[in-house]
C-alpha positions in Angstrom: -30.9 -43.5 -6.0 -34.1 -42.3 -4.3 -36.4 -40.5 -6.5 -35.4 -37.4 -4.9 -32.2 -37.5 -6.1 -33.6 -37.6 -9.4 -33.4 -35.1 -12.1 -35.8 -34.3 -14.6 -34.6 -32.7 -17.6 -37.4 -30.5 -19.0 -37.1 -28.9 -15.8 -35.3 -25.5 -16.9 -32.2 -24.6 -16.0 -31.7 -22.3 -13.3 -30.3 -19.2 -14.4 -26.9 -17.6 -13.7 -26.0 -14.9 -11.0 -26.3 -11.4 -12.4 -23.1 -9.5 -11.1 -23.7 -5.3 -11.6 -20.7 -3.3 -10.7 -20.6 -0.4 -10.5 -19.7 2.3 -13.1 -18.9 4.8 -10.5 -18.0 3.5 -7.6 -18.1 5.2 -3.4 -14.9 7.1 -1.7 -13.7 7.8 0.9 -14.5 10.2 3.6 -11.9 12.5 2.4 -12.1 14.0 5.8 -11.0 10.9 7.7 -8.0 10.4 5.4 -6.6 14.6 5.8 -6.8 13.3 9.6 -5.2 9.7 9.1 -3.1 11.4 6.9 -1.9 14.5 9.5 -1.2 11.7 12.6 0.8 10.2 10.1 3.0 12.7 8.5 3.0 13.7 12.3 4.7 10.0 13.7 7.1 10.4 10.5 8.0 13.7 11.8 9.0 13.2 15.5 11.3 10.1 13.8 12.7 12.5 11.5 13.5 14.5 14.7 14.8 11.3 16.6 17.3 9.9 14.0 18.8 13.3 13.3 19.2 14.5 16.8 20.4 10.5 17.5 18.3 9.6 20.0 17.5 6.4 17.9 20.4 4.3 19.0 19.5 1.7 21.0 16.2 1.0 19.4 18.1 0.9 15.7 20.3 -1.6 17.2 18.1 -3.8 19.2 16.2 -3.8 16.3 18.6 -5.3 14.0 20.2 -8.3 16.6 17.2 -9.3 17.7 16.8 -11.2 14.4 20.3 -12.4 14.5 21.8 -15.5 16.8 25.4 -15.5 17.9 26.0 -16.2 13.9 25.7 -13.0 12.5 25.5 -14.1 8.9 22.0 -15.9 9.0 18.7 -15.3 10.7 17.4 -16.9 14.0 15.7 -20.2 13.4 14.4 -22.8 10.8 16.0 -21.6 6.9 12.0 -21.2 6.2 11.9 -17.9 8.2 14.6 -16.1 6.1 12.7 -17.8 2.6 9.6 -16.2 4.4 11.3 -13.3 5.0 13.0 -12.7 1.3 9.7 -13.8 -0.4 7.9 -10.3 1.7 10.4 -8.2 0.7 10.4 -9.3 -2.8 6.4 -7.7 -2.8 8.5 -4.2 -1.8 10.8 -4.7 -5.3 10.8 -2.2 -8.1 9.7 -4.7 -10.0 6.8 -7.2 -8.6 5.6 -3.9 -7.0 5.3 -2.0 -9.7 3.6 -5.0 -11.9 1.3 -5.1 -9.0 0.5 -1.5 -9.6 0.0 -1.9 -13.4 -1.9 -4.7 -13.0 -4.2 -2.6 -10.8 -4.6 0.3 -13.2 -5.5 -2.2 -16.0 -7.7 -3.8 -13.6 -10.0 -0.4 -13.0 -10.1 0.9 -16.4 -11.9 -2.8 -17.4 -14.7 -2.6 -14.2 -15.1 0.9 -15.4 -13.4 2.4 -12.5 -12.0 5.0 -14.4 -11.5 7.6 -11.9 -9.9 5.2 -8.7 -7.4 4.2 -12.1 -6.1 8.2 -12.6 -6.2 8.5 -8.7 -4.2 5.3 -7.7 -1.3 6.3 -10.9 -1.2 9.3 -9.5 -0.7 8.5 -6.3 2.0 5.7 -7.0 3.8 8.0 -9.4 4.1 11.5 -7.0 4.9 8.9 -4.2 8.1 7.9 -5.6 9.1 11.5 -6.0 8.3 12.5 -2.6 10.3 9.5 -1.5 13.4 9.6 -3.5 13.5 13.7 -2.5 13.2 12.9 1.5 16.1 9.7 0.8 18.4 13.0 -0.8 17.5 15.7 2.1 18.7 13.3 4.8 21.1 11.4 3.3 22.1 9.1 6.2 24.4 5.7 4.9 23.0 1.3 5.6 23.7 0.1 9.0 27.1 -1.9 9.3 26.4 -3.1 12.6 25.5 -7.0 11.0 26.1 -8.5 8.1 23.2 -7.5 5.0 21.0 -10.6 3.1 20.2 -9.1 0.1 22.1 -6.5 -1.6 20.5 -2.9 -1.6 21.7 0.1 -2.8 21.2 4.3 -2.2 20.2 5.7 0.9 18.5 4.0 3.8 16.3 6.9 5.6 13.7 6.8 4.6 13.3 3.1 3.5 12.2 3.1 0.0 10.9 -0.4 0.7 8.7 0.6 3.1 7.7 4.2 1.8 7.0 2.7 -1.4 5.8 -0.7 -0.9 3.0 1.3 1.9 2.2 4.2 -1.2 1.1 1.0 -3.6 -1.1 -1.4 -1.4 -2.9 1.5 0.7 -3.3 3.5 -2.2 -4.7 0.4 -4.2 -6.5 -1.4 -1.4 -8.3 2.7 -1.4 -9.2 2.0 -4.5 -10.6 -1.6 -4.7 -12.2 -0.7 -1.9 -14.7 1.8 -3.6 -16.8 -1.5 -5.0 -18.2 -1.7 -1.3 -20.4 0.3 -0.2 -20.0 -1.0 3.3 -17.6 0.8 5.7 -16.7 -3.4 7.3 -15.7 -4.7 3.7 -13.2 -1.1 3.3 -11.8 -1.2 6.3 -11.1 -4.8 6.6 -9.2 -4.3 2.5 -7.5 -1.1 3.8 -6.4 -2.6 7.1 -4.9 -5.6 5.2 -3.0 -3.0 3.1 -1.6 -1.4 5.9 -0.4 -4.8 7.7 0.8 -6.0 4.9 3.2 -2.8 3.8 4.1 -3.0 7.6 5.7 -6.9 7.2 8.0 -5.6 4.0 9.1 -2.7 5.8 10.0 -4.9 8.6 11.6 -7.2 6.2 14.1 -4.7 5.6 15.2 -4.9 9.3 15.8 -8.7 9.1 17.6 -8.7 6.0 20.3 -6.2 7.7 20.1 -3.8 5.4 17.7 -0.7 7.1 17.4 0.9 10.2 14.1 0.3 12.1 13.8 4.3 12.5 14.4 4.3 8.5 11.3 1.6 7.9 9.2 3.2 10.9 9.6 6.4 8.9 9.2 5.0 5.6 6.2 3.2 6.5 4.3 6.3 8.2 5.2 8.5 5.4 3.8 6.4 3.1 0.7 5.8 4.5 0.5 9.1 5.0 1.0 10.1 1.2 -2.0 7.3 0.0 -3.9 8.9 2.5 -3.3 12.2 1.4 -3.3 11.8 -2.0 -6.3 10.1 -2.0 -8.3 13.1 -0.3 -6.2 15.8 -2.3 -6.2 14.3 -5.5 -9.8 13.3 -5.6 -10.7 16.3 -8.2 -8.5 16.4 -10.4 -8.5 12.8 -10.7 -12.4 12.6 -11.5 -11.7 15.8 -13.7 -9.4 13.5 -15.7 -11.2 11.0 -15.6 -14.5 12.6 -17.2 -12.9 14.1 -19.5 -11.4 10.9 -21.1 -15.1 9.1 -21.1 -17.6 10.3 -23.5 -20.2 9.2 -21.8 -19.8 10.0 -18.1 -21.9 7.9 -16.1 -22.5 10.8 -13.6 -22.0 14.6 -14.1 -18.5 15.9 -12.2 -21.2 17.6 -9.6 -23.4 15.4 -8.6 -20.7 13.7 -6.4 -23.5 13.9 -3.4 -25.6 11.2 -5.5 -23.2 8.4 -5.6 -22.9 7.8 -2.1 -19.7 9.4 -1.1 -18.8 8.8 2.4 
């Protein structure tokens, strides 16, 4: 050991790094959120029109058959593929999806991001209502082209897994993205949530319980609702959060000074 490797016990310890979290985070640009929602809901409307006019038959059959070989009772490829698909689809199931949502609300409250917690909870709750209403209106039965590789009940269009997963994970990403003022960080977080929810959506096709048009419409509608709620429910969520905070960090009318963009 050289002399440079020795430690003098009389030297003062290195101070711990101080991490400061904002009491009120940034928020996404609500105009951009409305534009994103409009594009996504327009795509949803196109899929609804295509399904109701019978224009998705070939696409739906292709999507269901592409992951099956001669033995339609199993996915093509090694067992790892089927196991991975089941793991991915579980992320959009009622249990895990709601556990993550509850955990996100608790984490946001611990971080003193009441506005984001209220907005996220409202987005998830209203999204579930919207999806349930659309399922009742369309009433499409589930596919029978290939055997189902998991249990599934209820109507098929739009996919509830796809819609609610997109709502939960994208809205969660929008909430936690408020911790950073850097656009690149926000876009990365939200983009990752969109990719994850899209993977959950397609896993339903691979398992044979949804048509590709079901999950496409479900994902577009869920993502569209996450952005639409972020824009329309922001002010009510902020008012509700400030009304429950005895010492609000920022007055309700001073949003322009919080770094919102």
